[in-house]
SERO-4910 file (N, C-alpha, C, O; in steps of 0.05 Angstrom, whole numbers):
BEGIN
 pado doro    nc1    nc2    nc3   cac1   cac2   cac3    cc1    cc2    cc3    oc1    oc2    oc3
  Met    A   -259   -468   -193   -263   -461   -164   -291   -450   -160   -296   -427   -170
  Pro    A   -308   -464   -147   -336   -455   -144   -339   -428   -132   -356   -412   -142
  Glu    A   -324   -421   -112   -328   -395    -99   -320   -372   -117   -332   -350   -116
  Phe    A   -301   -376   -135   -294   -355   -154   -315   -354   -176   -320   -332   -187
  Ala    A   -328   -376   -183   -351   -375   -201   -374   -360   -189   -388   -345   -202
  Asp    A   -377   -363   -163   -398   -348   -149   -392   -319   -149   -410   -302   -152
  Leu    A   -366   -312   -146   -358   -284   -147   -365   -272   -174   -376   -249   -175
  Leu    A   -359   -286   -195   -366   -276   -222   -396   -273   -225   -406   -253   -237
  Ala    A   -412   -292   -214   -441   -291   -217   -452   -266   -202   -469   -252   -212
  Val    A   -441   -260   -179   -450   -237   -164   -443   -211   -179   -459   -193   -181
  Arg    A   -418   -210   -189   -410   -186   -203   -427   -182   -228   -432   -159   -236
  Thr    A   -435   -204   -241   -450   -202   -266   -480   -195   -261   -491   -179   -277
  Thr    A   -492   -206   -241   -521   -203   -237   -529   -187   -213   -552   -178   -212
  Arg    A   -511   -183   -193   -519   -169   -169   -498   -149   -160   -486   -152   -139
  Pro    A   -492   -129   -176   -472   -110   -169   -477    -95   -142   -459    -86   -129
  Asp    A   -503    -93   -135   -509    -80   -109   -499    -95    -85   -498    -85    -63
  Ala    A   -492   -121    -90   -482   -137    -68   -456   -126    -56   -450   -131    -33
  Ile    A   -441   -111    -72   -416    -99    -62   -422    -79    -41   -410    -79    -19
  Ala    A   -440    -61    -46   -448    -41    -26   -460    -54     -1   -455    -45     21
  Glu    A   -476    -75     -5   -488    -89     17   -467   -102     35   -468   -100     59
  Ala    A   -447   -115     22   -426   -128     37   -409   -107     51   -399   -112     73
  Ser    A   -404    -85     39   -389    -63     51   -402    -53     76   -389    -48     97
  Ala    A   -428    -49     75   -443    -39     98   -443    -59    120   -444    -51    144
  Ala    A   -442    -84    114   -444   -106    134   -417   -114    145   -416   -129    165
  Arg    A   -395   -105    133   -369   -114    142   -363   -106    170   -368    -83    178
  Arg    A   -352   -124    186   -343   -118    213   -317   -103    211   -297   -113    201
  Arg    A   -317    -78    221   -293    -62    220   -275    -68    245   -286    -76    266
  Pro    A   -250    -64    243   -232    -70    265   -236    -49    288   -244    -26    282
  Thr    A   -230    -57    312   -233    -39    334   -208    -22    338   -208     -3    354
  Ser    A   -186    -29    324   -161    -14    326   -146    -16    300   -150    -35    284
  Leu    A   -128      3    295   -110      1    272    -88    -20    276    -75    -28    257
  Phe    A    -85    -29    301    -62    -46    307    -71    -75    313    -93    -80    322
  Gly    A    -53    -93    307    -59   -121    313    -52   -128    341    -45   -110    357
  Ser    A    -55   -153    348    -49   -162    376    -20   -158    384    -14   -157    407
  His    A     -3   -156    364     26   -151    369     32   -121    374     55   -114    379
  Gly    A     12   -104    372     15    -76    376     26    -60    353     32    -36    355
  Lys    A     28    -73    330     37    -60    305     17    -65    283     -3    -79    287
  Met    A     22    -53    259      6    -58    236     20    -77    217     44    -75    213
  Met    A      6    -97    207     17   -115    187     -2   -116    163    -23   -130    163
  Ile    A      4   -100    143    -13    -95    120     -2   -109     96     22   -107     90
  Ile    A    -19   -123     81    -12   -135     56    -19   -116     33    -43   -108     31
  Ala    A      0   -109     16     -5    -90     -5    -11   -104    -32      3   -123    -39
  Ala    A    -31    -95    -46    -38   -107    -72    -50    -87    -91    -70    -92   -104
  Asp    A    -38    -63    -92    -48    -43   -110    -31    -40   -135    -35    -21   -151
  His    A    -11    -57   -139      7    -55   -162     -7    -58   -189     -1    -42   -208
  Pro    A    -25    -78   -193    -36    -82   -220    -49    -58   -232    -48    -54   -257
  Ala    A    -63    -41   -216    -77    -19   -228    -59      2   -240    -68     20   -254
  Arg    A    -33      1   -234    -14     19   -246      1      6   -269     20     16   -280
  Gly    A     -9    -18   -276      4    -33   -297     30    -46   -289     46    -54   -306
  Ala    A     35    -48   -263     60    -60   -252     53    -88   -243     44    -92   -221
  Leu    A     58   -108   -261     50   -136   -255     74   -154   -249     70   -177   -243
  Arg    A     98   -143   -249    122   -159   -245    125   -166   -215    120   -150   -197
  Ala    A    135   -190   -210    144   -199   -184    168   -217   -189    166   -238   -200
  Gly    A    191   -208   -179    215   -223   -185    222   -223   -214    222   -202   -227
  Ala    A    227   -247   -225    235   -249   -253    211   -252   -272    214   -251   -297
  Asp    A    187   -255   -261    163   -259   -277    150   -232   -283    139   -220   -264
  Pro    A    150   -222   -308    138   -196   -314    107   -196   -312     96   -174   -310
  Leu    A     94   -219   -311     65   -220   -309     56   -236   -285     35   -249   -286
  Ala    A     72   -236   -264     65   -253   -240     38   -246   -229     24   -264   -220
  Met    A     31   -220   -229      6   -212   -216    -18   -211   -236    -39   -200   -230
  Ala    A    -14   -221   -260    -34   -219   -281    -58   -238   -277    -80   -232   -287
  Asn    A    -53   -260   -264    -75   -280   -260    -91   -272   -235    -81   -275   -212
  Arg    A   -115   -261   -238   -129   -249   -215   -138   -270   -195   -137   -265   -171
  Val    A   -147   -293   -204   -155   -314   -185   -131   -323   -169   -134   -327   -144
  Asp    A   -108   -327   -181    -84   -334   -166    -77   -312   -146    -70   -318   -123
  Leu    A    -78   -287   -154    -72   -265   -136    -91   -265   -113    -83   -262    -90
  Leu    A   -117   -268   -118   -137   -268    -96   -132   -292    -77   -135   -289    -53
  Asp    A   -124   -314    -88   -118   -338    -71    -94   -332    -53    -95   -338    -29
  Arg    A    -74   -319    -64    -50   -312    -48    -58   -291    -26    -48   -293     -4
  Leu    A    -74   -272    -34    -83   -252    -15    -99   -264      8    -95   -257     31
  Arg    A   -117   -282      2   -133   -294     23   -115   -311     41   -120   -312     66
  Thr    A    -96   -325     30    -77   -340     47    -62   -321     66    -60   -327     90
  Ala    A    -53   -299     55    -38   -280     72    -56   -268     93    -47   -266    117
  Leu    A    -80   -260     86    -97   -246    105   -107   -265    127   -116   -256    148
  Ala    A   -107   -290    122   -116   -310    142    -94   -317    162   -100   -330    182
  Arg    A    -70   -308    157    -48   -315    176    -50   -299    201    -57   -276    200
  Pro    A    -44   -311    224    -45   -296    250    -26   -273    249     -3   -275    240
  Gly    A    -35   -250    259    -19   -226    260    -22   -207    237    -13   -184    238
  Val    A    -34   -216    215    -39   -199    192    -65   -185    197    -86   -197    199
  Asn    A    -65   -158    199    -89   -144    206   -100   -125    186   -117   -108    192
  Gly    A    -89   -126    161   -100   -107    141    -90   -112    113    -73   -129    108
  Val    A   -102    -97     95    -96    -99     66    -98    -72     53   -114    -55     61
  Leu    A    -82    -68     32    -82    -43     17    -87    -51    -12    -73    -68    -23
  Gly    A   -107    -38    -25   -113    -45    -53   -131    -25    -66   -141     -6    -54
  Thr    A   -135    -29    -92   -154    -13   -108   -182    -25   -106   -185    -47    -96
  Pro    A   -202    -10   -115   -230    -19   -111   -235    -47   -122   -249    -63   -109
  Asp    A   -224    -54   -146   -230    -80   -158   -221   -103   -140   -235   -122   -136
  Ile    A   -196   -101   -130   -185   -122   -113   -199   -123    -86   -207   -144    -76
  Leu    A   -203   -100    -73   -215    -99    -47   -244   -109    -48   -254   -123    -30
  Glu    A   -258   -103    -70   -286   -112    -72   -288   -142    -77   -307   -155    -68
  Asp    A   -269   -153    -92   -267   -182    -94   -263   -195    -67   -277   -214    -60
  Leu    A   -244   -185    -52   -239   -195    -25   -263   -192     -7   -269   -210      9
  Leu    A   -276   -170     -9   -300   -165      7   -322   -186      1   -333   -197     20
  Leu    A   -327   -191    -25   -347   -211    -32   -339   -239    -24   -356   -256    -20
  Leu    A   -313   -244    -22   -303   -270    -13   -302   -272     17   -294   -293     28
  Gly    A   -310   -251     31   -310   -252     61   -283   -250     74   -280   -259     97
  Ala    A   -263   -239     60   -236   -238     70   -229   -213     85   -206   -210     95
  Leu    A   -247   -194     88   -241   -168    100   -253   -163    127   -252   -141    138
  Glu    A   -265   -184    139   -277   -180    165   -256   -174    186   -235   -188    188
  Asp    A   -261   -153    201   -243   -144    223   -215   -135    213   -197   -133    230
  Lys    A   -212   -130    188   -186   -121    177   -186    -91    173   -206    -79    167
  Val    A   -162    -80    176   -157    -52    169   -155    -51    138   -138    -65    127
  Val    A   -172    -36    126   -173    -35     96   -166     -7     87   -179     12     94
  Ile    A   -145     -6     71   -135     20     60   -139     20     30   -130      3     16
  Gly    A   -153     41     21   -159     43     -8   -137     59    -22   -128     80    -13
  Ser    A   -127     48    -44   -106     61    -60   -120     82    -78   -139     76    -91
  Met    A   -109    106    -79   -123    128    -91   -112    137   -119   -127    138   -138
  Asn    A    -86    143   -121    -76    153   -146    -60    132   -162    -38    125   -155
  Arg    A    -73    121   -182    -61    100   -199    -58    110   -228    -55     93   -246
  Gly    A    -60    136   -233    -59    146   -260    -31    148   -272    -28    149   -296
  Gly    A    -10    147   -256     17    148   -266     26    121   -274     43    108   -260
  Leu    A     16    111   -297     21     84   -305     50     78   -310     65     95   -321
  Ala    A     59     55   -301     87     48   -304     96     48   -333     83     36   -350
  Gly    A    119     62   -338    131     61   -364    120     81   -384    127     81   -407
  Thr    A    102     99   -375     90    118   -393    104    145   -392    119    151   -373
  Thr    A     99    162   -412    111    189   -412     98    207   -391    110    226   -382
  Phe    A     74    199   -382     59    215   -362     61    203   -334     44    208   -317
  Glu    A     81    186   -329     82    171   -304     83    189   -280     73    182   -259
  Met    A     96    212   -282     99    229   -259     74    245   -253     70    255   -231
  Asp    A     56    248   -273     30    262   -268     11    241   -257     -6    230   -271
  Asp    A     14    234   -232      1    211   -220    -27    219   -210    -31    224   -186
  Arg    A    -46    219   -228    -72    228   -222    -88    209   -205    -82    185   -204
  Phe    A   -108    219   -191   -125    203   -174   -147    191   -191   -166    204   -199
  Thr    A   -144    165   -196   -163    151   -214   -178    129   -200   -194    115   -213
  Ala    A   -173    124   -175   -186    103   -160   -203    116   -138   -220    133   -143
  Tyr    A   -198    108   -113   -214    119    -91   -209    149    -87   -188    159    -94
  Asp    A   -229    163    -76   -225    190    -65   -234    189    -36   -243    168    -27
  Ala    A   -230    211    -22   -236    210      7   -265    204     13   -271    189     32
  Gly    A   -283    215     -3   -311    210      2   -319    181     -1   -334    171     15
  Ser    A   -309    168    -22   -316    140    -27   -303    122     -6   -314    101      1
  Ile    A   -279    129      4   -266    114     25   -283    115     50   -287     94     63
  Ala    A   -293    139     57   -310    141     81   -336    127     77   -345    113     95
  Ala    A   -348    130     53   -374    117     48   -372     86     49   -391     73     58
  Ala    A   -349     75     41   -346     46     41   -337     36     68   -334     12     72
  Gly    A   -332     54     87   -324     45    114   -295     36    115   -288     20    132
  Leu    A   -278     45     96   -250     38     97   -236     55    118   -245     76    126
  Glu    A   -213     44    127   -198     58    149   -180     80    139   -171     96    155
  Gly    A   -175     81    114   -157    102    104   -152    100     74   -162     83     60
  Gly    A   -136    119     64   -129    120     36    -99    124     33    -86    137     49
  Lys    A    -88    111     12    -59    112      7    -54    127    -19    -69    123    -39
  Met    A    -34    143    -20    -26    158    -44      4    156    -48     19    157    -29
  Leu    A     12    154    -74     40    154    -81     48    182    -90     35    195   -106
  Leu    A     70    191    -79     81    218    -85    110    216    -94    128    215    -78
  Arg    A    113    216   -120    140    216   -132    147    244   -141    132    256   -156
  Ile    A    169    254   -131    177    282   -136    201    281   -155    223    274   -147
  Asp    A    197    290   -180    219    291   -199    225    320   -204    209    334   -216
  Pro    A    248    330   -196    255    358   -199    255    367   -229    253    391   -235
  Ala    A    258    348   -247    259    354   -275    233    350   -290    232    354   -315
  Asp    A    212    343   -276    186    337   -289    164    355   -278    158    352   -254
  Ala    A    152    372   -294    132    390   -285    106    376   -276     89    387   -262
  Gly    A    103    350   -284     80    335   -275     79    331   -245     58    324   -234
  Thr    A    102    334   -232    103    331   -203     84    350   -189     72    342   -169
  Val    A     82    374   -198     67    394   -183     37    387   -182     24    393   -162
  Ala    A     27    375   -203     -1    367   -203     -6    345   -183    -26    345   -169
  Thr    A     13    327   -181     11    305   -161     13    316   -133     -2    308   -115
  Leu    A     31    335   -128     34    348   -102      8    360    -94     -2    357    -71
  Ala    A     -5    376   -112    -29    390   -105    -52    370    -99    -67    373    -80
  Ala    A    -54    349   -116    -75    329   -112    -71    314    -86    -91    309    -72
  Cys    A    -46    307    -79    -41    294    -53    -48    312    -30    -59    302    -10
  Gly    A    -41    338    -32    -48    356    -10    -78    357     -6    -87    358     17
  Thr    A    -93    358    -27   -123    358    -25   -133    333    -13   -151    333      4
  Ala    A   -122    310    -21   -130    284    -11   -125    282     19   -141    272     34
  Val    A   -101    291     28    -95    291     57   -116    307     72   -125    298     93
  Thr    A   -122    331     62   -142    348     75   -169    335     77   -182    335     98
  Glu    A   -178    323     55   -204    311     54   -206    286     71   -227    281     83
  Leu    A   -185    269     71   -185    246     88   -187    254    117   -201    241    133
  Ala    A   -172    274    125   -172    284    152   -200    293    160   -209    290    183
  Ala    A   -214    306    141   -241    316    147   -260    292    154   -279    295    168
  His    A   -254    269    142   -269    245    148   -257    228    170   -267    206    176
  Arg    A   -236    238    182   -221    224    203   -211    197    194   -214    177    208
  Arg    A   -200    197    171   -188    173    159   -158    176    155   -149    198    149
  Met    A   -143    155    159   -115    155    154   -108    164    126   -120    154    107
  Ala    A    -88    181    123    -77    188     97    -49    176     96    -30    187    109
  Met    A    -45    155     82    -19    141     80     -5    152     55    -13    146     32
  Val    A     16    167     59     31    179     37     58    164     33     73    161     52
  Glu    A     62    156      8     87    142      1    104    160    -16    100    162    -40
  Pro    A    124    174     -4    140    194    -19    167    184    -29    180    168    -16
  Phe    A    175    194    -52    201    188    -63    211    213    -78    195    228    -89
  Ile    A    237    216    -79    250    233    -99    256    214   -123    269    194   -119
  Ser    A    247    222   -146    250    204   -169    263    218   -193    261    243   -195
  His    A    276    203   -210    288    213   -235    284    194   -257    281    170   -253
  Arg    A    284    204   -282    283    187   -305    311    179   -313    329    197   -316
  Val    A    316    153   -315    342    143   -323    338    125   -347    325    104   -345
  Asp    A    349    133   -370    344    118   -395    315    114   -401    306     93   -410
  Gly    A    299    135   -395    271    135   -401    253    122   -380    229    122   -382
  Arg    A    265    111   -359    249     97   -338    251    113   -312    272    124   -305
  Val    A    229    113   -297    229    127   -271    243    110   -250    236     87   -246
  Arg    A    263    121   -237    278    108   -216    276    124   -190    279    148   -190
  Asn    A    270    110   -168    269    124   -142    297    126   -130    312    107   -131
  Asp    A    303    150   -119    328    154   -106    326    144    -77    312    155    -61
  Leu    A    341    123    -71    339    110    -45    362    116    -27    370    100    -10
  Thr    A    373    140    -30    393    150    -11    379    162     13    356    169     12
  Ala    A    394    163     35    382    175     60    374    204     55    353    212     64
  Glu    A    391    219     41    385    247     37    360    251     20    344    269     27
  Ala    A    356    235      0    332    237    -17    307    230     -1    287    243     -4
  Met    A    309    209     15    285    201     31    278    222     52    254    228     57
  Ile    A    298    234     64    293    256     83    278    279     70    258    289     81
  Arg    A    288    287     46    275    308     32    246    301     24    227    317     28
  Ala    A    242    277     14    215    269      6    196    267     29    173    276     27
  Met    A    206    257     52    188    254     75    180    281     87    157    284     95
  Thr    A    199    300     87    192    326     98    172    341     80    155    356     90
  Val    A    173    337     54    153    348     36    126    335     41    106    349     43
  Ala    A    126    309     43    101    294     46     87    301     73     63    304     74
  Ala    A    103    305     94     92    311    120     78    338    121     60    342    137
  Gly    A     86    356    103     74    383    103     49    386     85     39    408     83
  Leu    A     40    364     73     17    366     55     -9    369     70    -12    358     92
  Gly    A    -28    384     58    -55    386     70    -57    407     91    -37    420     99
  Thr    A    -82    411    101    -87    431    121    -82    422    149    -82    438    168
  Thr    A    -79    396    152    -72    384    178    -56    358    173    -61    344    153
  Ser    A    -38    352    191    -23    327    190    -34    307    211    -21    286    216
  Ala    A    -57    313    223    -67    297    245    -71    267    238    -68    250    254
  Tyr    A    -78    262    212    -84    235    204    -64    224    184    -69    204    171
  Thr    A    -42    238    181    -22    230    161     -2    210    172     10    214    193
  Trp    A      2    189    156     22    169    161     41    168    137     32    175    115
  Leu    A     65    160    140     84    157    118     90    127    113     91    111    131
  Lys    A     92    121     87     99     94     79    126     96     65    128    108     43
  Val    A    147     84     77    174     90     68    190     64     64    184     43     76
  Pro    A    209     64     45    226     41     41    249     40     61    254     60     75
  Val    A    262     17     62    287     15     77    309     26     60    314     18     38
  Val    A    324     46     71    347     58     58    370     59     78    366     54    102
  Pro    A    394     65     69    416     67     88    411     89    109    398    109    103
  Asp    A    422     84    133    420    104    154    392    110    163    384    134    164
  Met    A    376     89    168    347     93    174    343    109    200    323    123    202
  Glu    A    362    108    219    359    123    243    358    153    237    341    168    248
  Arg    A    376    162    219    376    190    212    352    197    194    340    219    197
  Val    A    344    179    177    320    184    160    295    187    177    280    206    173
  Met    A    291    169    195    266    170    211    266    193    231    245    200    242
  Ala    A    289    204    237    291    227    255    280    252    241    277    273    254
  Ala    A    274    250    215    265    274    200    236    280    205    226    300    195
  Thr    A    221    262    219    192    266    222    183    256    249    195    237    260
  Thr    A    161    267    259    147    256    282    122    241    274    108    231    292
  Leu    A    117    239    248     93    225    239     98    195    241    120    185    237
  Pro    A     77    180    247     79    150    247     86    140    219     77    152    199
  Ala    A    101    119    217    110    109    191    107     79    190    107     65    210
  Leu    A    104     69    165    103     41    159    124     35    138    129     51    121
  Ile    A    137     11    141    158      4    123    147    -13     99    132    -32    104
  Leu    A    154     -5     75    145    -19     51    165    -40     44    189    -39     51
  Gly    A    156    -61     28    173    -83     22    189    -80     -3    212    -89     -5
  Gly    A    178    -66    -24    193    -62    -48    193    -87    -66    176   -105    -63
  Glu    A    213    -88    -84    215   -110   -103    221   -137    -88    232   -137    -66
  Val    A    213   -159   -101    220   -185    -91    250   -189    -92    262   -184   -113
  Ser    A    262   -196    -70    291   -198    -68    300   -228    -69    287   -245    -57
  Asp    A    322   -233    -83    333   -260    -82    345   -266    -55    348   -289    -47
  Asp    A    352   -245    -41    363   -248    -14    341   -242      7    341   -221     19
  Ala    A    324   -262     11    301   -258     29    311   -253     57    299   -236     71
  Ser    A    331   -267     66    341   -263     93    351   -235     98    347   -223    119
  Gly    A    364   -224     77    373   -197     79    351   -177     81    352   -157     96
  Ala    A    329   -182     66    306   -164     67    293   -165     94    286   -144    105
  Tyr    A    289   -188    106    277   -190    132    294   -176    153    284   -163    171
  Ala    A    320   -179    150    339   -166    169    336   -136    168    337   -122    188
  Gln    A    333   -125    143    329    -96    140    303    -87    152    302    -66    165
  Trp    A    282   -102    148    256    -95    159    257    -95    190    247    -77    203
  Ala    A    270   -115    201    273   -117    230    288    -93    241    280    -82    262
  Lys    A    309    -85    228    325    -62    237    308    -36    236    309    -20    254
  Ala    A    293    -33    214    276     -9    211    254     -8    232    248     13    242
  Leu    A    244    -31    240    223    -32    260    232    -23    288    216    -18    305
  Ser    A    258    -22    291    269    -13    317    267     17    321    270     27    343
  Gln    A    261     32    299    258     61    302    231     68    315    211     56    308
  Pro    A    231     87    333    207     92    349    182    101    332    160     96    340
  Thr    A    187    115    310    164    124    294    152    102    276    130    105    266
  Val    A    167     80    272    158     59    254    137     41    269    143     29    290
  Gln    A    114     39    257     91     26    270     83      0    257     63    -12    264
  Gly    A     99     -9    237     92    -35    225    101    -37    196    118    -22    187
  Leu    A     90    -56    182     99    -63    155     75    -62    135     53    -69    142
  Val    A     81    -53    111     62    -55     89     77    -68     66     93    -55     52
  Ile    A     73    -94     62     89   -110     43     71   -125     24     51   -136     32
  Gly    A     78   -125     -1     62   -138    -21     76   -161    -35     74   -184    -25
  Arg    A     89   -155    -57    100   -176    -74    120   -194    -59    121   -218    -65
  Ser    A    136   -183    -41    156   -199    -27    144   -222    -11    156   -243     -6
  Leu    A    119   -218     -2    105   -238     13     85   -254     -4     81   -278      1
  Leu    A     73   -241    -23     54   -255    -40     67   -273    -61     56   -293    -69
  Tyr    A     91   -265    -70    106   -280    -90    135   -284    -80    154   -275    -93
  Pro    A    139   -298    -58    166   -300    -47    184   -316    -65    175   -334    -79
  Ala    A    210   -308    -65    229   -322    -83    232   -351    -75    236   -368    -93
  Asn    A    229   -357    -50    231   -385    -40    209   -390    -20    203   -373     -3
  Gly    A    196   -414    -22    176   -421     -2    149   -410    -10    145   -398    -30
  Gly    A    129   -416      8    102   -408      3     94   -382     16    109   -371     31
  Val    A     70   -373      9     60   -347     20     57   -348     50     66   -330     64
  Ala    A     46   -370     61     41   -372     89     68   -370    105     69   -356    125
  Asp    A     88   -384     96    114   -383    110    126   -355    109    137   -346    129
  Ala    A    125   -342     85    136   -316     82    122   -296    101    135   -279    113
  Val    A     95   -297    102     80   -279    118     85   -284    148     89   -265    163
  Asp    A     86   -309    156     91   -315    184    118   -305    193    122   -296    215
  Arg    A    138   -306    175    164   -297    182    164   -266    186    177   -256    203
  Ala    A    149   -252    169    147   -223    172    132   -216    197    140   -198    211
  Val    A    110   -230    203     96   -225    228    114   -229    252    112   -214    272
  Gly    A    131   -248    250    150   -254    272    168   -231    279    178   -228    301
  Leu    A    172   -213    259    189   -190    264    175   -170    283    189   -153    295
  Leu    A    149   -172    285    134   -152    301    132   -160    330    119   -146    345
***
C-alpha cells in the first residue's frame, strides 16, 4: 500500500512532520456532530497490551489493518471523533484522517492487561500539556477502583491531577470508572448498577473542578438509576465484541435515552464486528443517534 509506505518514510526521515501536521489540522467547531451527539471511535486498546477482539486474541496486532479500519470508520457520515494513544493518532494525522474531528488523547496506559501491577495504572502516554500543545480536544483516563489493591490510590491521585490540569487548559477530561476485582488472577470489572453508581460518584469528584469532566460508562442493568447518580455529561462505551450484535445495539439505544448521555465511544465492536463490515457496523451505530 503506497500511502502506508509513505507513512513509514515520513516517520523514518521526517519526524518533525508530525508536529507540522498537528499545527495545520483543522479542528472541529463543536464537540458534537450534525446529529447533536458525539460519535467517537476508540482505538487505545493496543497500548495496554489488549489486542483481543472477539475470538481473535491478536485481532488488533496488525497496525496497517487497524489503521485501514479506523479510516473507514472515521470517513462514515456522523462519526465525528476518535480516541487513541499518540502512536495511533499520529499515524491517522499523517494519513489526513483527523481533519475536523474531535480527537481525544488516551493518557494512562501503564496498567498493562494481565500484569501484577495492572491496578497501578500510571500515566505513560499523553499528559494535559501535550494534549493542549497538540491541539487535541481532550484526554481520556481509565480509573479502576479495586478495594483490595493498594495500587488504586496512586491511580486515583494521578487521575485527580490530570482532571485539574486538563481543566486548566480548557480541555475535556474523559474519565472511565469501574469498581474492579481480581478473580482467579485476572482483573474483572463489576458491572452491577450499584458498583457503577459508586465508581461514577468517585470519578465525578476528582480534581479541583468538574467543569470539563465527562464520564465514559458501560451499559449495565438499571441505567436510569445509574445515570441519575451524576449531572456530568456521559458517553456510552462499547465493551467487548458481542456475538449478539442486535442486543448490543438495543442496549446502546436504550442508554442514549438518558438525558445525561451525549453519545457513544465504541471501538472493537465497530472496528471488528462479529458479522458484516466496518462501514455497516458504524452506520448502524450512527443511526442510533
